[in-house]
N, C-alpha and C positions, 0 to 999 in steps of 0.2 A: 209291569210286574211290581207289586208293592213289597218292600222289604220289611220284615218284622224286626222290632227292636228286642234284643235279648236282655234279660235281667242281669245286672252285674253280679259277680260271685259274692261281692260284699253284701248285697241286698239279700241274697239267699242265706248267707251265714247269719246275718242279723235276724232274719225271719225265723230261722230254725232255733237260734239261741233264745229269742223271745218266746217261742212256743214251748221250749223246754222250761224256761222260767215260769211261764203260766202254769204248767203242770205241777212244778214243785211248789208254786205259790198256793195253788188250791189244796195240795197235800198239807201245807203248813197251816192253812185256815182250818182244815178238818182236824188237824192235830191240836190246834189251839182251842177249838170248840170242845172237843172230847177230852183233850188232855187237861183242861181246867179242873175236871173232877178229880183227876189223879193228883194234881198239884194241891187242890183243896184238901184232899185226904192227908197229904204229907204235912200240911201246915195247920191241920186241925188242932194239934196240941198247942200251937202258939196263939190260937184264937184268931187267926187270919184266914180261915177256910173260905168264908164268904167273899172276901176281897180277892183272893187268888182266882177262884172260879169266875168271878165277874170280870176281872181285869183281862183275863185271857180271851173271854168272849168279846169284850169291847175291842181289843186289838184285832181280832179276826174280822169283826164287822167293819172296822176302818180299812182293812186291807182289801176287802171285796171290791169296792169301786175301782181301786187301782188295778186289780186283776182284770176287771172288765175292760178298762182302758187299754191294758196291754193286749187283750184279745183283739181289739179293734186295730191296734198298732201292728200286730202280727199279720192280720189279714191285709192291712194296707201295704205292708212290705211285699207280700206276695202278689197283690193286685197292681202294684206300680203307682201307688198314690203318694204324692209328695208330702201331703200333710202328715202322714204317718212318720216320715223321715224327720220332719221338722219337730214334731212333738217328742219323738225319741231323742233327738239331738238336745232339745231343751232339758228334758228330764235327766239325761246323762251329764249334761253340763252342770246341773244343780248337784248331782252326786259327786262330780269331780271337784267342785268347790268344797264340798264336805271332806273329801279325801285330802285336799291340800291343807285345810284347816287342821285336820287330825293327824297329818303327816303319815298317812297310810300309803306306802310306796307301791305295793303290788296292786291294790285296787285302782290306784292312780294310773298305772301302766295299762291295766285292762280297759279302763274308761278311755284312755288316750287312743287305744286301738279301736274302740267302738266309735269314737268321734271321727277318726280317720275313715272308717267304713261309711259313716253317715255322710261325710263330706263327699266321698266318691259317689254315693248314691244321689246326692243332691245335684251333682253335675251331669249325671247320666240321663240320656233321653228317655229311658224306660219309665222314670218317675216324672209324671206330668201333673 
């Protein structure tokens, strides 16, 4: 009889949090694309209307590849793929460095919890 390996709860939590982040990320992209027109209308008196609409669209376009990456990372968490854990760990470590430099305590604690979960997932047999 072959025993199946269970996904650790840390992997489930990280997968769900990534999925929630992707949904909010796509909502932000849509808001940036369509919200640029509202920002442009507000800045029209200052002569910066074209710049405001264009810059929010550029930010949205830059965010889209990262959201696609996070979709694959989320799927990787649920499918037990170790590369997803490694990529998420590296991206979180980069964010943690930014938190240390800017002395942001609460995001630093949140990233520390994420790193703890990723390390547990790296050691688990589910992620191969």
